[in-house]
Phi, psi and omega in degrees: 000135184286159178301324185294334176271325183283337186246113185236128173252127177261125171120143177213169167085339188261168176293339179272322179292327182297332179298318181291317175302315182299314180299316179298317183283325177299324180270000177058045179261134175288143177198163172247147178246135165264101192280056180282156187244152175286155175054032180243355188091344183288335178278353184254006179289154176303323181299312181284325179299329176293326178286315180219101180301339178286346178060040179237148174246153007275160171223137177248129169252116180242092188065236181267010181248135180235135178218140176242180184076122189301317181293321179293323178296315177302311183295320179297311181297318180295317181292329186271323191238354186259167176281114184296338181281331187228358192271202188287341185236111182298145179262329179298138186303311182289320178294324177294322177297319177295319177300310180299320179301314178297314183298314181294321177298312182298312184291323183277312190270324182266310183288292191285315188282330184240301185295322181287336172296318177295320178302316182292314192254005170240307183278336184232042182302324183296337179261320189251351178086160178282141178212073187304319181294320179295322179295316179297315181295318181294322178296314179296320180295317178301315182297321178295314184288318180290338175298329178289331176290317177301319179297321178295318181287341181294348178279000176097359180297151179279317182233176186300324180260016179114240181262001182258121175284130183228177176300331177298326178291328175297315179296315181296316182301315182293328176291318179294319178297320176300315181298318179299319180294338174268006176076021180277134180289143178233145179297159182303320181294326177290319179294321178295319177299314180298320178297317178298314185292317183284351174275351179294137180305325180298319179291318180300316178294322180294322178299322176292316183290340180281356176265121184300332181293337177301320186279332178276336184258326191239348181083187186282153178290156176242000000 
């Protein structure tokens, strides 16, 4: 059975699903996508619930192995298919600790604690209700936390861990892109970083693959 049949990614359209598409495409792995959408009823079907009882996307099925959560998918793919000496996931103990520190910070402080509050109470008011005080607080918190990222980049490094592009950069890029779409101001060093990252062929291809019409009209990437 070919990889494209054996490797299935569930999910499209969100800032979290694009991370999984990006990792697959950055590593030049063949895959098929089931382009289901959040809050559409498609994640609550018996078929998908059997794949992921949490009813959340993205989810990757790689043969007989299934993993959800965008950061975990990136790490799994990098650990399984990438070059540990030069790839997306550092092998050195201290460098890996720095990588993990960035990933946990991004997912906890930028994604969940601040940007997703805006997603709920700005982009999805009809579902979660208006919460002006929470939006103001989350915006201020995001600016404080992302300011520490700008300070790190001010030393001239190309990527978060220096000159090596890693999975942490995928997480950071998608958060910064998310922030721009919400009209949040970013420091010059952050905008330059975002420009570098979104110019990567893997990201450009992932942005296309994150659109469900890509899969219905054009088929899987090669």
